[in-house]
C-alpha positions in Angstrom: -67.0 -25.4 -123.8 -65.1 -25.9 -120.6 -66.6 -27.8 -117.8 -67.0 -26.1 -114.5 -66.0 -28.2 -111.5 -68.1 -27.7 -108.5 -66.2 -28.0 -105.2 -68.5 -29.9 -102.8 -66.4 -29.0 -99.7 -67.4 -25.4 -99.5 -70.1 -24.8 -96.8 -71.8 -21.6 -95.9 -70.7 -19.9 -92.7 -74.1 -20.8 -91.2 -73.5 -24.5 -91.7 -69.9 -24.2 -90.3 -71.4 -22.5 -87.3 -73.8 -25.4 -86.6 -71.3 -28.3 -86.9 -70.4 -30.1 -83.7 -66.8 -30.4 -82.6 -64.9 -33.0 -80.6 -65.7 -31.2 -77.4 -69.4 -31.4 -78.1 -69.1 -35.2 -78.6 -67.2 -35.6 -75.4 -69.9 -33.7 -73.4 -72.5 -35.8 -75.2 -70.7 -39.0 -74.2 -70.6 -37.8 -70.6 -74.4 -37.1 -70.8 -75.1 -40.6 -72.1 -72.9 -42.1 -69.4 -74.8 -40.1 -66.8 -78.1 -41.4 -68.2 -76.9 -45.0 -68.1 -75.8 -44.6 -64.5 -79.2 -43.2 -63.6 -81.0 -46.2 -65.1 -78.5 -48.5 -63.4 -79.2 -46.9 -60.0 -83.0 -47.2 -60.7 -82.8 -50.8 -61.6 -80.5 -51.8 -58.7 -82.6 -50.4 -55.8 -85.7 -51.7 -54.0 -89.1 -50.5 -55.2 -89.6 -47.9 -52.5 -86.0 -47.0 -51.6 -84.4 -43.6 -51.6 -82.1 -44.6 -54.6 -85.0 -45.7 -56.8 -87.5 -42.9 -56.0 -85.2 -39.9 -55.5 -81.6 -40.3 -56.5 -82.1 -42.1 -59.9 -84.7 -39.5 -61.2 -82.4 -36.6 -60.2 -79.4 -38.2 -62.0 -81.6 -38.8 -65.1 -82.9 -35.3 -65.1 -79.3 -33.9 -64.9 -78.3 -36.1 -67.9 -81.4 -35.3 -70.0 -82.1 -31.7 -69.2 -78.6 -30.3 -68.4 -75.7 -32.2 -69.9 -77.2 -33.2 -73.3 -78.5 -29.7 -74.1 -75.1 -28.3 -73.1 -73.5 -30.7 -75.5 -75.7 -29.5 -78.4 -75.5 -25.8 -77.6 -71.8 -25.5 -76.5 -69.6 -23.5 -78.9 -66.1 -22.5 -78.2 -65.6 -18.7 -78.0 -63.9 -17.3 -81.1 -60.9 -15.0 -80.3 -60.7 -13.7 -83.9 -63.4 -11.1 -83.2 -61.4 -9.2 -80.8 -58.7 -6.7 -81.8 -55.1 -7.8 -81.6 -53.1 -6.4 -78.7 -50.2 -4.0 -79.5 
């Protein structure tokens, strides 16, 4: 009997759709850098200063609630769906 080789590199289209690309990792890195800057701003200010109470939380919210979710959900538009121009 012949042995059947299984190719482990084939993935379903659903799995290929969920994989992250280099652009996603770049945006994720920008989000992490934004969060680090937010914590640095928070640590460097006085206890009741504008930087500590207002600016740092805004920068942290931008990093956590805007940039990181964009990095996870971003997907480049696929031009193969449209009809070719004649």
